[in-house]
C-alpha positions in Angstrom: -20.9 -38.6 7.1 -21.3 -35.2 6.8 -19.4 -34.0 9.6 -16.5 -36.5 8.4 -16.4 -34.5 4.7 -16.4 -31.3 6.3 -13.4 -32.2 9.0 -11.1 -33.6 6.0 -12.2 -30.6 3.7 -11.5 -28.2 6.6 -7.9 -30.2 6.7 -7.1 -30.4 3.5 -7.6 -26.2 3.5 -5.4 -26.0 6.6 -2.8 -28.1 4.8 -2.9 -26.5 1.8 -2.5 -22.8 2.4 -0.2 -23.6 5.3 2.4 -25.3 2.9 1.7 -22.8 0.3 2.2 -19.9 2.2 5.0 -20.7 4.4 6.8 -21.8 1.2 6.1 -18.0 -0.4 7.7 -16.5 3.2 10.5 -18.5 3.0 11.2 -18.0 -0.6 11.9 -14.2 0.5 15.3 -12.7 1.1 16.3 -11.8 4.2 14.9 -8.7 5.9 13.8 -7.4 9.5 11.3 -4.3 9.5 11.3 -1.5 12.5 9.1 0.8 13.5 9.5 4.3 14.2 8.7 6.3 18.0 8.3 10.4 17.9 11.8 12.7 18.9 9.9 15.3 19.1 6.7 16.2 19.9 5.2 19.6 19.0 1.9 17.9 18.0 0.7 14.6 20.0 -1.9 14.2 16.9 1.2 13.9 14.6 3.1 11.8 16.7 0.8 9.5 16.9 0.4 9.3 13.2 4.2 8.9 12.3 4.4 6.6 15.2 1.3 4.3 13.4 2.1 5.4 9.6 6.3 4.8 9.2 8.1 1.9 8.6 11.5 0.9 8.0 12.5 -2.5 6.0 16.0 -4.0 6.8 17.1 -6.5 3.6 20.3 -8.4 3.4 21.8 -7.8 -0.6 24.6 -9.9 0.5 28.2 -8.6 -0.8 28.7 -6.7 1.8 25.8 -4.4 1.4 22.3 -3.9 3.3 19.5 -1.5 2.0 16.9 0.0 4.1 13.5 0.8 2.4 11.0 3.4 3.5 7.2 3.5 3.5 4.9 6.2 5.1 1.0 5.3 5.1 0.0 8.8 6.0 -0.9 12.3 4.2 2.3 13.2 5.8 6.2 13.7 4.0 8.9 12.1 5.0 11.6 14.6 4.0 15.2 13.4 5.1 16.5 10.2 6.6 19.6 10.4 9.4 21.9 7.3 9.8 24.1 7.6 13.5 26.1 4.8 12.5 27.4 1.4 13.6 28.4 -0.3 11.1 28.0 0.9 7.8 30.8 2.7 5.0 28.9 3.9 3.4 26.0 4.8 0.5 26.2 2.9 -2.4 22.2 4.4 -4.2 19.8 5.5 -3.7 16.4 4.7 -5.3 12.5 5.0 -5.0 9.0 4.3 -6.0 9.1 6.8 -9.2 7.4 10.1 -10.0 6.6 11.7 -6.6 9.7 10.7 -4.8 13.5 12.5 -5.0 16.0 12.4 -2.8 20.0 13.6 -3.3 22.3 12.5 -0.1 23.4 15.1 2.1 19.7 16.5 3.9 19.6 19.9 5.4 20.0 20.3 8.1 23.0 18.1 8.2 21.5 16.3 12.0 18.1 15.0 13.1 15.7 17.7 14.2 15.4 17.3 17.9 18.2 14.5 18.0 19.4 16.3 20.8 16.4 14.9 22.7 18.0 11.1 22.6 20.7 10.3 24.9 23.0 9.9 23.6 22.4 12.8 21.5 21.4 11.8 17.5 24.6 12.7 15.8 24.6 12.0 12.4 27.3 10.4 10.6 29.2 12.9 7.8 27.6 11.9 4.4 24.9 9.2 5.8 21.5 11.7 4.8 20.0 11.8 1.9 17.4 14.9 1.7 13.9 15.0 -0.7 14.8 17.0 -4.0 12.4 21.2 -4.3 9.6 20.9 -3.8 10.7 18.9 -0.6 6.8 18.1 1.0 6.2 16.9 -3.1 9.6 14.8 -3.3 9.0 13.1 -0.2 7.8 9.9 0.7 3.9 9.4 1.3 0.7 6.8 1.4 1.8 4.5 -1.5 5.3 5.5 -2.0 8.9 3.9 -1.1 12.6 5.1 -0.6 15.9 2.8 -0.4 18.6 3.4 0.8 21.4 1.3 0.0 24.8 0.6 2.1 27.7 -0.4 1.7 29.1 -2.1 5.1 32.1 -1.8 7.0 35.3 -4.8 6.2 34.6 -7.3 8.2 30.5 -6.4 8.6 27.4 -8.3 7.6 23.5 -8.2 7.6 23.8 -9.7 11.6 26.0 -7.4 12.3 23.8 -4.4 11.4 20.6 -6.0 12.9 22.7 -6.4 16.1 23.7 -2.7 16.0 20.1 -1.6 15.2 19.5 -3.0 19.0 21.3 -0.8 20.1 23.3 -2.7 22.6 25.0 0.4 23.9 22.2 1.8 24.9 22.8 4.3 21.8 26.3 5.1 21.9 29.0 3.8 20.0 28.7 0.8 17.7 25.0 1.2 17.7 23.1 2.5 14.9 19.8 5.2 14.7 18.2 6.0 12.0 16.2 9.0 11.9 13.5 10.8 10.0 12.3 14.2 9.7 8.6 14.3 8.3 6.9 17.0 7.2 3.3 18.2 6.3 1.3 16.6 8.7 -3.0 17.5 8.6 -2.0 20.9 10.4 1.1 21.5 8.3 3.7 20.9 11.1 6.4 18.8 11.5 7.8 16.1 13.7 11.0 14.0 14.2 11.1 10.2 14.4 13.7 7.5 15.2 13.7 3.7 14.7 12.9 1.8 17.3 15.5 -0.9 18.3 12.5 -4.4 19.2 12.0 -5.1 15.5 8.2 -6.2 14.3 8.1 -9.7 14.1 9.9 -11.2 11.5 8.9 -13.3 8.3 10.3 -16.4 10.2 8.3 -16.1 12.7 5.0 -16.1 10.3 7.2 -18.9 8.6 6.9 -21.6 11.4 3.7 -20.0 12.6 2.1 -21.2 9.2 4.4 -24.0 8.8 2.7 -25.4 11.9 -1.0 -25.0 10.9 0.0 -27.0 7.6 1.4 -30.1 9.6 -1.8 -29.8 12.0 -3.7 -30.2 8.4 -1.6 -33.0 7.6 -2.0 -34.6 10.8 -5.7 -33.8 10.7 -5.8 -35.7 7.2 -3.8 -38.7 8.0 -6.1 -39.3 11.0 -9.2 -39.2 8.9 -7.7 -41.3 5.6 
């Protein structure tokens, strides 16, 4: 009897948690998250820190607009953002988390530092960049902060087109989209450049399916015990 009660309680908890979390995930707008890999390698420890801390969420805003949200979970500072374009028409807006983050369109330098290390070379599309305002490191993106750059899309392009371009089907060639970051103020005062990884991290839909399955397992267990 005691064992049966415990099994029923566990099944009920699994069902409740699984259905609640999966519902919450499905309520979120379509988005895909990407990590970054080092372009330069001035300091291996700094590159490793950047790879672990940098993230880009690509969000479908509808109405032919897509937002790129950047976060950085380290003491370093994302100072410049560059787009090597494939589907974008132009920057519509730049927003941020508030005090301590301030960016303006057009980065200096105009191209991603170290971008010539990539094949093909990272070539920033004119106007498709943003730079933190002076003082550069203070107004860059560091731990607990975020920056969002919203783009209008070219005619006939969609969110799905952006995700496809980010996967680099042409190995970084015409039609592909790469995003570069120049990060300053690492622990040793150095800087490094990074570019997004073509393969995204697991999408929310993947977790939703897992959680939904968890809920169904709980539901089946509840029926068996009832």
